[in-house]
N, C-alpha and C positions, 0 to 999 in steps of 0.2 A: 316476203315479208315477213318476217316472226317476228314483227308486233304484238307481245305477250301479254300486254297491261294492258288493262281497260281504262279507258278512261275516265275516272270517275263523277265529273261536273254537278255539283247539285243544281239548287236555282239559284247560285247567284251568280251561273252560267256568266261572268263577264258583263257581259259592256249593257245588259237590258236589250234580249235583243227582242222579239216580235212574232208573229206568225201566216204565215202563207199555205196551204196545202196541195196534196200529189191532184195527179186529174188523167179521168180516164178519156179524153184528148188527145194529151200528153205528147212528147218528140216518140216513144215508145208506146204499142198495143199494149194495154195493161192481162191482157191473152198471150202474148205472143212468148216466149219463150226469152229466158236470157243468153244471152251470148257465155259464153265463157270459155274462148281459143284463145285469150291473153291478145297480148294488142296491138296494135291490127298497123305496122310497119307499111314505110315507104323508102326508096332510094332511088326515087328516080320523080322528081319535082315533076314531072311533068305527069305526073299518074294522080295526082295530088288531087278531092273527091274539088267535088264546088264546095263556096262556100266554109267553110271548114277548118276549122285547128287542131297544128300538129306541135308536138317537142320538135325542135332539129339541138341534135347534139353535132352536125359537120359532116356528118358521117349519111345520118340516116334520123327520115321525120318517123314519130308514133303518134294515130291522133287520140287527140282526145277523149276521153268513156265519159256517159251517162246512160247510170241503170236506172230502178227504180225509187221514187223518191214523193216527197207529199211534197210537193208544190203546182201549180200548172200555168201552163203556156198564158200569153198575155193575146189579146182581142187579136194583135197584129198575127198569131201563133207563130210569134220564139220566144225563151226562156225568157224573162228578165231575171236580176241578184238584187240582193239585198243591200243598203248603198253601206248600212251600220252589223249586219246581224242580226238574223231574225234566227233565236231556237227552233222556232217551232214546222222548221224549213228543212226537214230531214232527207237522209239519201241513205237507200239501203241497198246492201253489195252483201250479196254468198261471195260465188268461188270467182262472180268475174272481177269483184278485186280486181283481177289477175288486167284488168281490161284496161286500168290507169297504167296509163306510160308517167316515169318513173325524166327526174326532170334533175338535174345538179347547177347549182349555183356555173353564170356566166353564158349557159345553153340562153334556147330560146322560143319564144313561142313563135309563131306562124301561120300569118290566115291567104291562105287563098280564094280567089272571087275572080270572076276573068270584067265582071262586074261591077265590082261595088268593091269601098278603100275604107277599109277601117284602118282609123287611127288613134283609137282611146280601151283601152282596153278594163270594165269591171268586174273586179275580181271579188268575192266575196269565198272569206277563209271561211274554212270544215271545221269543226274539230272533232277529234275521234274520241266515240264513246264504250268502245266496247259490239261484246257480245250482248245481243240479245232478241228477242220474239219479234218480230218483223209487223211493230206497232209506234206509232206515236200520237201526242197529243191529250195525253191522259188527262182531265179534269177534275180539281180536288176539288167535291165537297167540302167549306173552313170548317163549318158547321157539325161535319161526322168525322170527320180526315179520310174517305172515303173514293178512289177513285172512278170515277165516270169513263166509257167509252164509245163514242159516238160512232157506228159497225155501218154502215150506211157508205152504199158506196161512191154517193158525192164528198162525204167531209174525206174521203180521203187518206184513214188515219187504216190503214188495214196494207204490208205490203200482198199483194196479186200471188204473189212468187213464192210466199214463206212458206210455212207449217200453221202462224198465226191467224189464214187464209181460213182457219177451222174455226173464229169467232163467227163465224157471218152467217153459219149455218144454222146460228140461237135465235137469228131473225137478221129482217134484209133492211131494218125499218127503225130504228130506235135504237137507242140508250143500250149497255148493258153495267152493271158493279161489276170489275173488278176487285175483289173483296184480298183474296192469299194468294200463294206460291206452296202450297202444300199447307202444314200445318201457320205458315209464316202469313201473319197481316201488311198486306200488302200498303203501308205507307207513303209519306211524303220522302221520310232519309232513301228510300228506292227511287223514288223516279224520278228524273233531271228534267230542270226546265221542259226541255221538248217531248214530255211526257212520253218516254221510254223507261223504262226497267233496267234501270242498273244492278250492276255482278254478279249477271249472271254468265255461264262457262257456254263456250262452244260446244255445237253443238251435245247440249245437254237437253235430258226431255224434263220437261216442268211439269205441274199440276195445276193448274193455271183454273181459276174458281172463283166463278160470274154468275150473277145473278140477271136474271129478266124477273125485276117484278119481287116477286116473294120464291119464285124457285128459283132452285142453284143448279149451274152446269157445268159439270170438273170436264176441258181438255184437255190431252195432253200435248205438248208442247213442244218443240223441237226452239232449241235460242240459235238458231240458225242463220241469222246474219248479223253482218257490221254496220256499226248506226254513223254514223258521222251527222254534224247537226251545226246550220248555221254560225256563227259567233262575229266576226266582223267583218267588214266592208275598206274600202279602199277602191285608187281605180287609177291606169298609169294611161300617161300622155307622150310619150315618148315613142318613135316606134323611126324606121328605118327601112328604106327599100331594098332588098336579097339585090336587085340587081337582077334576080333569073322572073319568076313568078306570084316571090312575095312579098310581102310585112312583116317585118318581124321584131319583136319586144323583144324586150329582158326585168329579172325581177330584180329589185333596187335591192343592196346592200342591205338593208332592216326586213325584211323578211324571215321569218324562221322555217325551219322546215313544217312544212304542215298539207294539207289537202289544199288545193285552190281552186275555184271553178269560172270560169276565160266568159264573162260577155255568156252564160247562160249554158255556153255549148255545150261545153266539156269538165270534168276534173283534170287537172295532174296533181302530180305528187313529187312534190317537192321536198329536195335534202341541202344543206343549207353549209352542213358543216362538207367538208375534203376529208375530211382520215374519214368519214363514216360509209359504210358498206353502205349496197343495198338490198340486201338481208336484213340490219344488225337495229337489233331492238334501241328505240330513238324518240324522247317526247317529241312528243307532233302537235303540242299545240299549248306551245310558248307564243306570251301575245304578243304578237307584233309590237313595233314601240311606231308608233307615226312618227316624221317632223310633224313642225308646226307652220303654218301660212311661213312663205319665209326662213324656213329653217333648209341649214342641209342634207339633205338625208346621210352623209358620211356622217355624224354628227348622233345620228339615233341608232349604228350598222346597230351588226350582232353582237361581233368583235366586240362591239366597246360597250354593249348591253350587259355581256359573261364576264365580261374583265371587270368593269367599271363600276357593275348599280346591280349587282346582282347579291345579292346578301341569300344564305342559308342558316337553317337555327336547324335542330332536331326537335321533336316535342316529344311527349307522351304520352295517351289515353288508359287511363287507368283501370274502365272501368265500362263496358259497353253503354249502347245506349244514344243517346242525343251531346248533343255534345254544339256547344257558342267559343269560337274562338275566337277574340278581340286580341288586334294591331292598333297599340297609338302610336302616330311617330309626332319628335318635334317638327315646330317651324326650325325654319331655316333660318344659322346665325347672319346670313345678309337681310333683314328684312324685304327689301328690294329686289331682291330676286327673282327671278321666275322658276323657278321650278312648281315641276306636275304633280298633278296626285302619282300618289306609287300604286302600286297594283301588288296583289300577292296570289300562292295557291298552296294546298297541299299535296301537297304528293302522298302516294301509298303504292303497295306490290299492286292495288290492283286497279291505279288509274288518278287522277287529280279529281279537285274543285277549289272552285275564286272564289275570291275574295270578295262580298261588295260594298262599293265605298260607302263609311256612316260619318253619324256628323264629326261635326271636333275633332280631324287630325284622327279618321279612326277607321279599321279595314274591319269588316265584319262577315263571316263565316258561320250557319247552325245547317248542322250536317249526323245525320249519323255514321258511330261511328264504332268499331271495334276498337277493345282494347289491343294496346299494341303500340310499337314509333313508327312518327311518323318525317318525314321533309317539310317543315318551311316558305321559301322563297316567297323573295319580296326584287322587286326590281322594280328601282327608278329612286332610293333615298337617297340617294345625293348629297350620303356625310351624313345626313341627320339620326339620331338615336329614335331606337323605337324602345316597347316592352311589349307581350303579349301576357294576356290570362284567358283557359281553357275553365270556361262553368260547365260541369256537366248536366245532365238530369235532375242526378238525388242536392242536385243547388252548390255541391262541392267544390272545391274550384282553386289553380294551380298556374301562380303567377313567372313570371322572369323577367327579369329587364336585360336587355346585351346591346351592346352598343354596335356599330355596324360594322366598327373596320375587323370587329376578328369575330368569333365562334361563340357561341356564351362562357360564360368562365364556367373553372371547372366544379367547384364551389358550389352553386348553383344546377351546375346542369346536370347536378348529379342526385340529388333533392328531387328534380322534375323528371325524372328517371328512373325512378326503383318498379322495380321490378320489371322494367319493359324489356331487358331484353331474355328472358324469358319465354315473351307473350309476343307472337307473330298479328299483325289480319286475320281475316276472314268476311268473305264476299257473301252477296246474298245465300250464294249458288249454293257455299260451306253452312251456312246457318241451317238451309231450306232438305241441305241431306243430314244433320246432324253432323256433321266434320266441326 
């Protein structure tokens, strides 16, 4: 897979997730080497492992996979799933990313057991946050703006198979403050809601400056993990017996491409677009729009969302630094119609940031950006008009009104794009390396 876009998810990471943690006694031994041999395929249904989940494309079965993670087993010994998404539930992947099977639209998830019947899949959607060092659950001290990390084994904040494990050499029992990466201060704009560091480049080594008390500890740590963070929860209750030795489930049409954890057992990389190749670069973080109770799921299929309810516009950030983007949208013309709240995200060359729902028909994103052009996608306007305002840290603002039926008007778009074509976005890695 060549999806090189880092999925930059800010503190608005969609649906207000919450967190659990990663266990020393989970389904894998934290001291055990992670397999990187690729997907485990099986063509003979008689050889499927007991109590296991697979993808099935009509010819072969691909066993679901789950590597290092920041959440633990339940008391019964099984892994739970989050019903609404929880950003601090993090999965760290290295070369074992190749162990996750790919499933395309129309293919199936199957379960095999000689003594157990599963009739429901609990589905937990994970967003791809891109590459980082193997930590999670950084906590911000609101008074200082700095981030602390509890590095005890029991805190489950460090991937034991990543280069970040050397942070635990600082102390075996306590908290450290990660103050900067090289000469770049680590502040809120560079930390995801999952407490992971954003904007790092794959396999680059960074000087992590950490404090224990007043003593500085500098560690050179490689950004060697791909970070997935829990974002949505759902369930599938329709199943069929295969007539052989499995029970089968299919993803509904409104599931977008992404990473999905199945009943806490393992991940599948789902591709919903028939025209997309397995190795193509695609957005794995498009939010799903789930049907309401009593609503036909076909009404919110990806096709409808993409064709009818997706509005895009280009915006330009004029200066580096903290930015606040507020989208305001009108009420529907039919006051009695039951139209839900739209969602929005900002797309950059380095990833995705999701807007939070605000008061009085607004969506808000507050994050740190470098000057350059970005795309905003709004899903679910249903014909309502909208406008946006961008306010930078220096108090300057640029507003642009748009009609949902089309792109921004040429003259206003031109005003909002002064100098945009000559500026490109830079990642935290660029800043650290002086690019």
